[in-house]
PDB file with one MODEL, atoms N, CA, C and O in Angstrom:
MODEL        1
ATOM      1  N   MET A   1      45.729  93.514 154.801  1.00  0.00           N
ATOM      2  CA  MET A   1      44.551  92.743 154.493  1.00  0.00           C
ATOM      3  C   MET A   1      43.626  93.532 153.567  1.00  0.00           C
ATOM      4  O   MET A   1      42.984  92.965 152.683  1.00  0.00           O
ATOM      5  N   ARG A   2      43.568  94.849 153.783  1.00  0.00           N
ATOM      6  CA  ARG A   2      42.721  95.647 152.895  1.00  0.00           C
ATOM      7  C   ARG A   2      43.227  95.585 151.453  1.00  0.00           C
ATOM      8  O   ARG A   2      42.434  95.490 150.516  1.00  0.00           O
ATOM      9  N   GLN A   3      44.544  95.640 151.281  1.00  0.00           N
ATOM     10  CA  GLN A   3      45.096  95.559 149.930  1.00  0.00           C
ATOM     11  C   GLN A   3      44.830  94.182 149.334  1.00  0.00           C
ATOM     12  O   GLN A   3      44.495  94.081 148.154  1.00  0.00           O
ATOM     13  N   LEU A   4      44.971  93.131 150.117  1.00  0.00           N
ATOM     14  CA  LEU A   4      44.699  91.783 149.635  1.00  0.00           C
ATOM     15  C   LEU A   4      43.241  91.668 149.194  1.00  0.00           C
ATOM     16  O   LEU A   4      42.952  91.095 148.143  1.00  0.00           O
ATOM     17  N   GLN A   5      42.327  92.210 149.993  1.00  0.00           N
ATOM     18  CA  GLN A   5      40.910  92.176 149.638  1.00  0.00           C
ATOM     19  C   GLN A   5      40.627  93.010 148.389  1.00  0.00           C
ATOM     20  O   GLN A   5      39.763  92.664 147.583  1.00  0.00           O
ATOM     21  N   ARG A   6      41.369  94.116 148.237  1.00  0.00           N
ATOM     22  CA  ARG A   6      41.201  94.967 147.054  1.00  0.00           C
ATOM     23  C   ARG A   6      41.751  94.266 145.810  1.00  0.00           C
ATOM     24  O   ARG A   6      41.137  94.307 144.744  1.00  0.00           O
ATOM     25  N   ASP A   7      42.923  93.616 145.956  1.00  0.00           N
ATOM     26  CA  ASP A   7      43.554  92.961 144.816  1.00  0.00           C
ATOM     27  C   ASP A   7      42.863  91.653 144.432  1.00  0.00           C
ATOM     28  O   ASP A   7      42.852  91.269 143.262  1.00  0.00           O
ATOM     29  N   LEU A   8      42.288  90.971 145.426  1.00  0.00           N
ATOM     30  CA  LEU A   8      41.630  89.689 145.177  1.00  0.00           C
ATOM     31  C   LEU A   8      40.211  89.719 145.738  1.00  0.00           C
ATOM     32  O   LEU A   8      39.948  89.116 146.779  1.00  0.00           O
ATOM     33  N   PRO A   9      39.299  90.406 145.068  1.00  0.00           N
ATOM     34  CA  PRO A   9      37.925  90.487 145.576  1.00  0.00           C
ATOM     35  C   PRO A   9      37.349  89.087 145.803  1.00  0.00           C
ATOM     36  O   PRO A   9      37.512  88.188 144.978  1.00  0.00           O
ATOM     37  N   GLY A  10      36.676  88.929 146.934  1.00  0.00           N
ATOM     38  CA  GLY A  10      36.095  87.625 147.250  1.00  0.00           C
ATOM     39  C   GLY A  10      37.054  86.700 147.973  1.00  0.00           C
ATOM     40  O   GLY A  10      36.647  85.638 148.446  1.00  0.00           O
ATOM     41  N   ASP A  11      38.330  87.083 148.070  1.00  0.00           N
ATOM     42  CA  ASP A  11      39.309  86.258 148.796  1.00  0.00           C
ATOM     43  C   ASP A  11      38.900  86.210 150.261  1.00  0.00           C
ATOM     44  O   ASP A  11      38.478  87.222 150.822  1.00  0.00           O
ATOM     45  N   ARG A  12      39.020  85.064 150.874  1.00  0.00           N
ATOM     46  CA  ARG A  12      38.612  84.894 152.262  1.00  0.00           C
ATOM     47  C   ARG A  12      39.811  84.615 153.155  1.00  0.00           C
ATOM     48  O   ARG A  12      39.764  83.721 154.000  1.00  0.00           O
ATOM     49  N   SER A  13      40.874  85.367 152.975  1.00  0.00           N
ATOM     50  CA  SER A  13      42.087  85.185 153.775  1.00  0.00           C
ATOM     51  C   SER A  13      41.931  85.819 155.155  1.00  0.00           C
ATOM     52  O   SER A  13      41.161  86.760 155.349  1.00  0.00           O
ATOM     53  N   ILE A  14      42.676  85.279 156.091  1.00  0.00           N
ATOM     54  CA  ILE A  14      42.713  85.770 157.462  1.00  0.00           C
ATOM     55  C   ILE A  14      44.155  86.140 157.766  1.00  0.00           C
ATOM     56  O   ILE A  14      45.072  85.375 157.468  1.00  0.00           O
ATOM     57  N   ALA A  15      44.356  87.309 158.356  1.00  0.00           N
ATOM     58  CA  ALA A  15      45.705  87.732 158.738  1.00  0.00           C
ATOM     59  C   ALA A  15      46.256  86.803 159.814  1.00  0.00           C
ATOM     60  O   ALA A  15      45.506  86.252 160.621  1.00  0.00           O
ATOM     61  N   SER A  16      47.569  86.639 159.814  1.00  0.00           N
ATOM     62  CA  SER A  16      48.201  85.868 160.883  1.00  0.00           C
ATOM     63  C   SER A  16      49.415  86.632 161.397  1.00  0.00           C
ATOM     64  O   SER A  16      50.155  87.254 160.635  1.00  0.00           O
ATOM     65  N   VAL A  17      49.591  86.565 162.689  1.00  0.00           N
ATOM     66  CA  VAL A  17      50.783  87.089 163.342  1.00  0.00           C
ATOM     67  C   VAL A  17      51.405  85.878 164.018  1.00  0.00           C
ATOM     68  O   VAL A  17      50.835  85.315 164.953  1.00  0.00           O
ATOM     69  N   GLU A  18      52.591  85.479 163.532  1.00  0.00           N
ATOM     70  CA  GLU A  18      53.181  84.216 163.952  1.00  0.00           C
ATOM     71  C   GLU A  18      54.600  84.391 164.456  1.00  0.00           C
ATOM     72  O   GLU A  18      55.350  85.238 163.969  1.00  0.00           O
ATOM     73  N   TRP A  19      54.958  83.576 165.437  1.00  0.00           N
ATOM     74  CA  TRP A  19      56.316  83.540 165.961  1.00  0.00           C
ATOM     75  C   TRP A  19      57.168  82.677 165.034  1.00  0.00           C
ATOM     76  O   TRP A  19      56.786  81.555 164.701  1.00  0.00           O
ATOM     77  N   VAL A  20      58.319  83.198 164.619  1.00  0.00           N
ATOM     78  CA  VAL A  20      59.270  82.429 163.816  1.00  0.00           C
ATOM     79  C   VAL A  20      60.601  82.366 164.564  1.00  0.00           C
ATOM     80  O   VAL A  20      60.929  83.260 165.345  1.00  0.00           O
ATOM     81  N   THR A  21      61.355  81.307 164.318  1.00  0.00           N
ATOM     82  CA  THR A  21      62.639  81.157 165.007  1.00  0.00           C
ATOM     83  C   THR A  21      63.744  81.957 164.344  1.00  0.00           C
ATOM     84  O   THR A  21      64.747  82.265 164.987  1.00  0.00           O
ATOM     85  N   ASP A  22      63.585  82.306 163.060  1.00  0.00           N
ATOM     86  CA  ASP A  22      64.577  83.144 162.389  1.00  0.00           C
ATOM     87  C   ASP A  22      63.907  83.875 161.236  1.00  0.00           C
ATOM     88  O   ASP A  22      63.469  83.257 160.266  1.00  0.00           O
ATOM     89  N   ASP A  23      63.834  85.170 161.349  1.00  0.00           N
ATOM     90  CA  ASP A  23      63.288  86.007 160.291  1.00  0.00           C
ATOM     91  C   ASP A  23      64.469  86.499 159.456  1.00  0.00           C
ATOM     92  O   ASP A  23      65.452  86.996 160.006  1.00  0.00           O
ATOM     93  N   ALA A  24      64.380  86.366 158.154  1.00  0.00           N
ATOM     94  CA  ALA A  24      65.474  86.800 157.282  1.00  0.00           C
ATOM     95  C   ALA A  24      64.904  87.563 156.098  1.00  0.00           C
ATOM     96  O   ALA A  24      63.783  87.309 155.656  1.00  0.00           O
ATOM     97  N   SER A  25      65.692  88.500 155.592  1.00  0.00           N
ATOM     98  CA  SER A  25      65.268  89.265 154.421  1.00  0.00           C
ATOM     99  C   SER A  25      66.458  89.465 153.498  1.00  0.00           C
ATOM    100  O   SER A  25      67.616  89.374 153.905  1.00  0.00           O
ATOM    101  N   LYS A  26      66.133  89.740 152.249  1.00  0.00           N
ATOM    102  CA  LYS A  26      67.176  89.961 151.252  1.00  0.00           C
ATOM    103  C   LYS A  26      66.658  90.994 150.268  1.00  0.00           C
ATOM    104  O   LYS A  26      65.685  90.747 149.556  1.00  0.00           O
ATOM    105  N   GLY A  27      67.301  92.144 150.229  1.00  0.00           N
ATOM    106  CA  GLY A  27      66.919  93.197 149.309  1.00  0.00           C
ATOM    107  C   GLY A  27      67.446  92.925 147.909  1.00  0.00           C
ATOM    108  O   GLY A  27      68.275  92.034 147.724  1.00  0.00           O
ATOM    109  N   PRO A  28      66.979  93.675 146.930  1.00  0.00           N
ATOM    110  CA  PRO A  28      67.384  93.444 145.545  1.00  0.00           C
ATOM    111  C   PRO A  28      68.884  93.616 145.309  1.00  0.00           C
ATOM    112  O   PRO A  28      69.430  93.005 144.390  1.00  0.00           O
ATOM    113  N   ASP A  29      69.557  94.427 146.114  1.00  0.00           N
ATOM    114  CA  ASP A  29      70.991  94.630 145.935  1.00  0.00           C
ATOM    115  C   ASP A  29      71.837  93.846 146.938  1.00  0.00           C
ATOM    116  O   ASP A  29      73.063  93.960 146.932  1.00  0.00           O
ATOM    117  N   ASP A  30      71.195  93.050 147.800  1.00  0.00           N
ATOM    118  CA  ASP A  30      71.927  92.259 148.801  1.00  0.00           C
ATOM    119  C   ASP A  30      72.443  90.969 148.179  1.00  0.00           C
ATOM    120  O   ASP A  30      71.741  90.318 147.405  1.00  0.00           O
ATOM    121  N   THR A  31      73.661  90.608 148.518  1.00  0.00           N
ATOM    122  CA  THR A  31      74.178  89.326 148.053  1.00  0.00           C
ATOM    123  C   THR A  31      73.845  88.213 149.035  1.00  0.00           C
ATOM    124  O   THR A  31      73.719  87.054 148.641  1.00  0.00           O
ATOM    125  N   ASP A  32      73.702  88.553 150.303  1.00  0.00           N
ATOM    126  CA  ASP A  32      73.407  87.559 151.339  1.00  0.00           C
ATOM    127  C   ASP A  32      72.118  87.905 152.077  1.00  0.00           C
ATOM    128  O   ASP A  32      71.674  89.053 152.083  1.00  0.00           O
ATOM    129  N   TRP A  33      71.536  86.894 152.693  1.00  0.00           N
ATOM    130  CA  TRP A  33      70.364  87.092 153.538  1.00  0.00           C
ATOM    131  C   TRP A  33      70.783  87.810 154.813  1.00  0.00           C
ATOM    132  O   TRP A  33      71.852  87.540 155.359  1.00  0.00           O
ATOM    133  N   VAL A  34      69.951  88.712 155.281  1.00  0.00           N
ATOM    134  CA  VAL A  34      70.163  89.401 156.554  1.00  0.00           C
ATOM    135  C   VAL A  34      69.236  88.733 157.565  1.00  0.00           C
ATOM    136  O   VAL A  34      68.017  88.742 157.398  1.00  0.00           O
ATOM    137  N   HIS A  35      69.822  88.151 158.620  1.00  0.00           N
ATOM    138  CA  HIS A  35      69.044  87.439 159.637  1.00  0.00           C
ATOM    139  C   HIS A  35      68.700  88.384 160.781  1.00  0.00           C
ATOM    140  O   HIS A  35      69.554  89.103 161.299  1.00  0.00           O
ATOM    141  N   HIS A  36      67.427  88.362 161.160  1.00  0.00           N
ATOM    142  CA  HIS A  36      66.927  89.248 162.208  1.00  0.00           C
ATOM    143  C   HIS A  36      66.634  88.501 163.499  1.00  0.00           C
ATOM    144  O   HIS A  36      66.250  89.124 164.490  1.00  0.00           O
ATOM    145  N   GLY A  37      66.801  87.200 163.515  1.00  0.00           N
ATOM    146  CA  GLY A  37      66.541  86.410 164.714  1.00  0.00           C
ATOM    147  C   GLY A  37      65.072  86.062 164.869  1.00  0.00           C
ATOM    148  O   GLY A  37      64.270  86.232 163.951  1.00  0.00           O
ATOM    149  N   ALA A  38      64.745  85.575 166.047  1.00  0.00           N
ATOM    150  CA  ALA A  38      63.381  85.148 166.343  1.00  0.00           C
ATOM    151  C   ALA A  38      62.479  86.356 166.545  1.00  0.00           C
ATOM    152  O   ALA A  38      62.932  87.426 166.950  1.00  0.00           O
ATOM    153  N   GLY A  39      61.200  86.170 166.258  1.00  0.00           N
ATOM    154  CA  GLY A  39      60.237  87.241 166.477  1.00  0.00           C
ATOM    155  C   GLY A  39      58.941  86.984 165.746  1.00  0.00           C
ATOM    156  O   GLY A  39      58.716  85.897 165.214  1.00  0.00           O
ATOM    157  N   LEU A  40      58.098  87.987 165.724  1.00  0.00           N
ATOM    158  CA  LEU A  40      56.791  87.892 165.096  1.00  0.00           C
ATOM    159  C   LEU A  40      56.832  88.404 163.659  1.00  0.00           C
ATOM    160  O   LEU A  40      57.505  89.391 163.359  1.00  0.00           O
ATOM    161  N   VAL A  41      56.111  87.726 162.782  1.00  0.00           N
ATOM    162  CA  VAL A  41      55.968  88.143 161.385  1.00  0.00           C
ATOM    163  C   VAL A  41      54.490  88.103 161.018  1.00  0.00           C
ATOM    164  O   VAL A  41      53.692  87.455 161.695  1.00  0.00           O
ATOM    165  N   ILE A  42      54.135  88.791 159.956  1.00  0.00           N
ATOM    166  CA  ILE A  42      52.742  88.793 159.493  1.00  0.00           C
ATOM    167  C   ILE A  42      52.616  87.925 158.245  1.00  0.00           C
ATOM    168  O   ILE A  42      53.532  87.840 157.427  1.00  0.00           O
ATOM    169  N   GLY A  43      51.476  87.296 158.125  1.00  0.00           N
ATOM    170  CA  GLY A  43      51.189  86.457 156.968  1.00  0.00           C
ATOM    171  C   GLY A  43      49.688  86.335 156.824  1.00  0.00           C
ATOM    172  O   GLY A  43      48.942  87.182 157.313  1.00  0.00           O
ATOM    173  N   SER A  44      49.244  85.289 156.156  1.00  0.00           N
ATOM    174  CA  SER A  44      47.800  85.060 156.040  1.00  0.00           C
ATOM    175  C   SER A  44      47.524  83.589 155.806  1.00  0.00           C
ATOM    176  O   SER A  44      48.380  82.837 155.340  1.00  0.00           O
ATOM    177  N   TYR A  45      46.315  83.204 156.139  1.00  0.00           N
ATOM    178  CA  TYR A  45      45.805  81.856 155.902  1.00  0.00           C
ATOM    179  C   TYR A  45      44.493  81.972 155.149  1.00  0.00           C
ATOM    180  O   TYR A  45      43.801  82.986 155.244  1.00  0.00           O
ATOM    181  N   GLY A  46      44.154  80.941 154.406  1.00  0.00           N
ATOM    182  CA  GLY A  46      42.808  80.840 153.871  1.00  0.00           C
ATOM    183  C   GLY A  46      41.871  80.514 155.026  1.00  0.00           C
ATOM    184  O   GLY A  46      42.240  79.761 155.928  1.00  0.00           O
ATOM    185  N   ARG A  47      40.676  81.066 155.010  1.00  0.00           N
ATOM    186  CA  ARG A  47      39.734  80.867 156.121  1.00  0.00           C
ATOM    187  C   ARG A  47      39.490  79.391 156.411  1.00  0.00           C
ATOM    188  O   ARG A  47      39.278  79.024 157.566  1.00  0.00           O
ATOM    189  N   THR A  48      39.515  78.544 155.397  1.00  0.00           N
ATOM    190  CA  THR A  48      39.256  77.114 155.610  1.00  0.00           C
ATOM    191  C   THR A  48      40.474  76.377 156.170  1.00  0.00           C
ATOM    192  O   THR A  48      40.370  75.200 156.514  1.00  0.00           O
ATOM    193  N   GLU A  49      41.628  77.046 156.268  1.00  0.00           N
ATOM    194  CA  GLU A  49      42.848  76.405 156.763  1.00  0.00           C
ATOM    195  C   GLU A  49      42.992  76.443 158.286  1.00  0.00           C
ATOM    196  O   GLU A  49      43.860  75.771 158.843  1.00  0.00           O
ATOM    197  N   VAL A  50      42.156  77.217 158.954  1.00  0.00           N
ATOM    198  CA  VAL A  50      42.275  77.346 160.408  1.00  0.00           C
ATOM    199  C   VAL A  50      40.925  77.092 161.070  1.00  0.00           C
ATOM    200  O   VAL A  50      39.885  77.442 160.511  1.00  0.00           O
ATOM    201  N   PRO A  51      40.934  76.482 162.260  1.00  0.00           N
ATOM    202  CA  PRO A  51      39.664  76.279 162.957  1.00  0.00           C
ATOM    203  C   PRO A  51      39.078  77.615 163.413  1.00  0.00           C
ATOM    204  O   PRO A  51      39.824  78.493 163.845  1.00  0.00           O
ATOM    205  N   PRO A  52      37.775  77.783 163.328  1.00  0.00           N
ATOM    206  CA  PRO A  52      37.160  79.077 163.662  1.00  0.00           C
ATOM    207  C   PRO A  52      37.395  79.528 165.097  1.00  0.00           C
ATOM    208  O   PRO A  52      37.361  80.727 165.376  1.00  0.00           O
ATOM    209  N   ASP A  53      37.636  78.584 166.022  1.00  0.00           N
ATOM    210  CA  ASP A  53      37.787  78.982 167.422  1.00  0.00           C
ATOM    211  C   ASP A  53      39.131  79.628 167.742  1.00  0.00           C
ATOM    212  O   ASP A  53      39.327  80.091 168.866  1.00  0.00           O
ATOM    213  N   ILE A  54      40.067  79.676 166.786  1.00  0.00           N
ATOM    214  CA  ILE A  54      41.349  80.354 167.047  1.00  0.00           C
ATOM    215  C   ILE A  54      41.429  81.722 166.367  1.00  0.00           C
ATOM    216  O   ILE A  54      42.460  82.390 166.437  1.00  0.00           O
ATOM    217  N   ILE A  55      40.358  82.133 165.717  1.00  0.00           N
ATOM    218  CA  ILE A  55      40.331  83.412 165.013  1.00  0.00           C
ATOM    219  C   ILE A  55      39.901  84.514 165.972  1.00  0.00           C
ATOM    220  O   ILE A  55      38.844  84.424 166.597  1.00  0.00           O
ATOM    221  N   ASP A  56      40.725  85.557 166.087  1.00  0.00           N
ATOM    222  CA  ASP A  56      40.385  86.737 166.870  1.00  0.00           C
ATOM    223  C   ASP A  56      39.972  87.848 165.917  1.00  0.00           C
ATOM    224  O   ASP A  56      40.252  87.780 164.720  1.00  0.00           O
ATOM    225  N   ARG A  57      39.311  88.866 166.442  1.00  0.00           N
ATOM    226  CA  ARG A  57      38.945  90.032 165.633  1.00  0.00           C
ATOM    227  C   ARG A  57      39.591  91.245 166.280  1.00  0.00           C
ATOM    228  O   ARG A  57      39.316  91.563 167.437  1.00  0.00           O
ATOM    229  N   VAL A  58      40.460  91.924 165.521  1.00  0.00           N
ATOM    230  CA  VAL A  58      41.177  93.104 166.017  1.00  0.00           C
ATOM    231  C   VAL A  58      40.947  94.243 165.035  1.00  0.00           C
ATOM    232  O   VAL A  58      41.304  94.140 163.862  1.00  0.00           O
ATOM    233  N   GLY A  59      40.352  95.326 165.518  1.00  0.00           N
ATOM    234  CA  GLY A  59      40.099  96.477 164.646  1.00  0.00           C
ATOM    235  C   GLY A  59      39.288  96.133 163.418  1.00  0.00           C
ATOM    236  O   GLY A  59      39.488  96.718 162.353  1.00  0.00           O
ATOM    237  N   GLY A  60      38.370  95.181 163.557  1.00  0.00           N
ATOM    238  CA  GLY A  60      37.520  94.794 162.440  1.00  0.00           C
ATOM    239  C   GLY A  60      38.164  93.822 161.469  1.00  0.00           C
ATOM    240  O   GLY A  60      37.585  93.511 160.428  1.00  0.00           O
ATOM    241  N   ILE A  61      39.354  93.340 161.795  1.00  0.00           N
ATOM    242  CA  ILE A  61      40.073  92.405 160.917  1.00  0.00           C
ATOM    243  C   ILE A  61      40.218  91.070 161.628  1.00  0.00           C
ATOM    244  O   ILE A  61      40.646  91.025 162.781  1.00  0.00           O
ATOM    245  N   ASP A  62      39.866  89.978 160.947  1.00  0.00           N
ATOM    246  CA  ASP A  62      40.081  88.648 161.501  1.00  0.00           C
ATOM    247  C   ASP A  62      41.567  88.335 161.471  1.00  0.00           C
ATOM    248  O   ASP A  62      42.238  88.555 160.463  1.00  0.00           O
ATOM    249  N   VAL A  63      42.076  87.819 162.585  1.00  0.00           N
ATOM    250  CA  VAL A  63      43.504  87.534 162.692  1.00  0.00           C
ATOM    251  C   VAL A  63      43.731  86.296 163.560  1.00  0.00           C
ATOM    252  O   VAL A  63      42.987  86.037 164.505  1.00  0.00           O
ATOM    253  N   VAL A  64      44.765  85.546 163.220  1.00  0.00           N
ATOM    254  CA  VAL A  64      45.194  84.387 163.997  1.00  0.00           C
ATOM    255  C   VAL A  64      46.560  84.707 164.575  1.00  0.00           C
ATOM    256  O   VAL A  64      47.466  85.114 163.848  1.00  0.00           O
ATOM    257  N   PHE A  65      46.710  84.527 165.876  1.00  0.00           N
ATOM    258  CA  PHE A  65      48.004  84.682 166.537  1.00  0.00           C
ATOM    259  C   PHE A  65      48.524  83.287 166.844  1.00  0.00           C
ATOM    260  O   PHE A  65      47.772  82.437 167.321  1.00  0.00           O
ATOM    261  N   SER A  66      49.813  83.041 166.574  1.00  0.00           N
ATOM    262  CA  SER A  66      50.345  81.723 166.890  1.00  0.00           C
ATOM    263  C   SER A  66      51.795  81.821 167.353  1.00  0.00           C
ATOM    264  O   SER A  66      52.556  82.692 166.932  1.00  0.00           O
ATOM    265  N   ALA A  67      52.137  80.900 168.228  1.00  0.00           N
ATOM    266  CA  ALA A  67      53.492  80.804 168.765  1.00  0.00           C
ATOM    267  C   ALA A  67      53.676  79.382 169.267  1.00  0.00           C
ATOM    268  O   ALA A  67      52.701  78.731 169.643  1.00  0.00           O
ATOM    269  N   PRO A  68      54.927  78.881 169.281  1.00  0.00           N
ATOM    270  CA  PRO A  68      55.154  77.527 169.786  1.00  0.00           C
ATOM    271  C   PRO A  68      54.632  77.355 171.214  1.00  0.00           C
ATOM    272  O   PRO A  68      54.119  76.295 171.573  1.00  0.00           O
ATOM    273  N   ASP A  69      54.768  78.412 172.024  1.00  0.00           N
ATOM    274  CA  ASP A  69      54.217  78.435 173.373  1.00  0.00           C
ATOM    275  C   ASP A  69      53.253  79.612 173.443  1.00  0.00           C
ATOM    276  O   ASP A  69      53.669  80.736 173.725  1.00  0.00           O
ATOM    277  N   PRO A  70      51.959  79.362 173.188  1.00  0.00           N
ATOM    278  CA  PRO A  70      50.995  80.469 173.130  1.00  0.00           C
ATOM    279  C   PRO A  70      50.941  81.324 174.391  1.00  0.00           C
ATOM    280  O   PRO A  70      50.456  82.454 174.339  1.00  0.00           O
ATOM    281  N   SER A  71      51.423  80.816 175.518  1.00  0.00           N
ATOM    282  CA  SER A  71      51.368  81.596 176.754  1.00  0.00           C
ATOM    283  C   SER A  71      52.224  82.868 176.668  1.00  0.00           C
ATOM    284  O   SER A  71      52.009  83.802 177.442  1.00  0.00           O
ATOM    285  N   ILE A  72      53.192  82.920 175.737  1.00  0.00           N
ATOM    286  CA  ILE A  72      54.003  84.131 175.622  1.00  0.00           C
ATOM    287  C   ILE A  72      53.182  85.311 175.107  1.00  0.00           C
ATOM    288  O   ILE A  72      53.592  86.464 175.246  1.00  0.00           O
ATOM    289  N   LEU A  73      52.020  85.024 174.512  1.00  0.00           N
ATOM    290  CA  LEU A  73      51.162  86.082 173.987  1.00  0.00           C
ATOM    291  C   LEU A  73      49.972  86.385 174.898  1.00  0.00           C
ATOM    292  O   LEU A  73      49.292  87.393 174.706  1.00  0.00           O
ATOM    293  N   ALA A  74      49.713  85.526 175.886  1.00  0.00           N
ATOM    294  CA  ALA A  74      48.537  85.691 176.754  1.00  0.00           C
ATOM    295  C   ALA A  74      48.611  87.007 177.526  1.00  0.00           C
ATOM    296  O   ALA A  74      49.595  87.278 178.215  1.00  0.00           O
ATOM    297  N   GLY A  75      47.579  87.805 177.407  1.00  0.00           N
ATOM    298  CA  GLY A  75      47.494  89.068 178.131  1.00  0.00           C
ATOM    299  C   GLY A  75      48.428  90.149 177.630  1.00  0.00           C
ATOM    300  O   GLY A  75      48.565  91.187 178.277  1.00  0.00           O
ATOM    301  N   LYS A  76      49.069  89.937 176.504  1.00  0.00           N
ATOM    302  CA  LYS A  76      50.031  90.900 175.948  1.00  0.00           C
ATOM    303  C   LYS A  76      49.402  91.701 174.821  1.00  0.00           C
ATOM    304  O   LYS A  76      48.356  91.339 174.283  1.00  0.00           O
ATOM    305  N   THR A  77      50.056  92.784 174.480  1.00  0.00           N
ATOM    306  CA  THR A  77      49.677  93.598 173.332  1.00  0.00           C
ATOM    307  C   THR A  77      50.757  93.441 172.273  1.00  0.00           C
ATOM    308  O   THR A  77      51.943  93.612 172.555  1.00  0.00           O
ATOM    309  N   VAL A  78      50.349  93.120 171.069  1.00  0.00           N
ATOM    310  CA  VAL A  78      51.281  93.051 169.946  1.00  0.00           C
ATOM    311  C   VAL A  78      51.216  94.398 169.249  1.00  0.00           C
ATOM    312  O   VAL A  78      50.142  94.847 168.847  1.00  0.00           O
ATOM    313  N   ASP A  79      52.369  95.043 169.106  1.00  0.00           N
ATOM    314  CA  ASP A  79      52.431  96.382 168.530  1.00  0.00           C
ATOM    315  C   ASP A  79      53.520  96.393 167.457  1.00  0.00           C
ATOM    316  O   ASP A  79      54.262  95.422 167.313  1.00  0.00           O
ATOM    317  N   VAL A  80      53.612  97.478 166.715  1.00  0.00           N
ATOM    318  CA  VAL A  80      54.663  97.650 165.717  1.00  0.00           C
ATOM    319  C   VAL A  80      55.452  98.905 166.067  1.00  0.00           C
ATOM    320  O   VAL A  80      54.883  99.981 166.253  1.00  0.00           O
ATOM    321  N   GLN A  81      56.778  98.750 166.156  1.00  0.00           N
ATOM    322  CA  GLN A  81      57.667  99.884 166.392  1.00  0.00           C
ATOM    323  C   GLN A  81      58.820  99.800 165.410  1.00  0.00           C
ATOM    324  O   GLN A  81      59.469  98.760 165.294  1.00  0.00           O
ATOM    325  N   LYS A  82      59.075 100.885 164.708  1.00  0.00           N
ATOM    326  CA  LYS A  82      60.150 100.946 163.713  1.00  0.00           C
ATOM    327  C   LYS A  82      60.058  99.795 162.713  1.00  0.00           C
ATOM    328  O   LYS A  82      61.073  99.225 162.311  1.00  0.00           O
ATOM    329  N   GLY A  83      58.822  99.460 162.316  1.00  0.00           N
ATOM    330  CA  GLY A  83      58.612  98.445 161.293  1.00  0.00           C
ATOM    331  C   GLY A  83      58.748  97.017 161.782  1.00  0.00           C
ATOM    332  O   GLY A  83      58.712  96.094 160.969  1.00  0.00           O
ATOM    333  N   ARG A  84      58.903  96.801 163.077  1.00  0.00           N
ATOM    334  CA  ARG A  84      59.046  95.443 163.642  1.00  0.00           C
ATOM    335  C   ARG A  84      57.978  95.224 164.699  1.00  0.00           C
ATOM    336  O   ARG A  84      57.601  96.156 165.409  1.00  0.00           O
ATOM    337  N   PHE A  85      57.492  93.998 164.805  1.00  0.00           N
ATOM    338  CA  PHE A  85      56.553  93.666 165.858  1.00  0.00           C
ATOM    339  C   PHE A  85      57.252  93.634 167.203  1.00  0.00           C
ATOM    340  O   PHE A  85      58.402  93.208 167.306  1.00  0.00           O
ATOM    341  N   VAL A  86      56.550  94.088 168.237  1.00  0.00           N
ATOM    342  CA  VAL A  86      57.024  93.992 169.614  1.00  0.00           C
ATOM    343  C   VAL A  86      55.863  93.471 170.470  1.00  0.00           C
ATOM    344  O   VAL A  86      54.696  93.709 170.162  1.00  0.00           O
ATOM    345  N   ILE A  87      56.200  92.766 171.533  1.00  0.00           N
ATOM    346  CA  ILE A  87      55.212  92.256 172.474  1.00  0.00           C
ATOM    347  C   ILE A  87      55.341  93.082 173.742  1.00  0.00           C
ATOM    348  O   ILE A  87      56.408  93.139 174.354  1.00  0.00           O
ATOM    349  N   ARG A  88      54.231  93.729 174.134  1.00  0.00           N
ATOM    350  CA  ARG A  88      54.244  94.574 175.324  1.00  0.00           C
ATOM    351  C   ARG A  88      53.291  94.025 176.370  1.00  0.00           C
ATOM    352  O   ARG A  88      52.308  93.356 176.051  1.00  0.00           O
ATOM    353  N   ASP A  89      53.602  94.322 177.632  1.00  0.00           N
ATOM    354  CA  ASP A  89      52.703  93.948 178.739  1.00  0.00           C
ATOM    355  C   ASP A  89      51.494  94.835 178.750  1.00  0.00           C
ATOM    356  O   ASP A  89      50.621  94.679 179.605  1.00  0.00           O
TER     357      ASP A  89
ENDMDL
END
């Protein structure tokens, strides 16, 4: 988010941590997509795209957490290990 704010001064984006059913990536030398399965990914929304009551503040950064069943995130800690998001109790 800091880089986004630096690259686009005045941008009003909000970070998002969202559950996806299949995360996939493809490097410049890959011929096929590498599927990582379901899990959390990071993205962003424009501030006007989300209702204000779902915005949390973490470490001074506005963020939206979303999942098909939000209860999977209730009372949990979202962390990063080895470059991947993990959900901890």
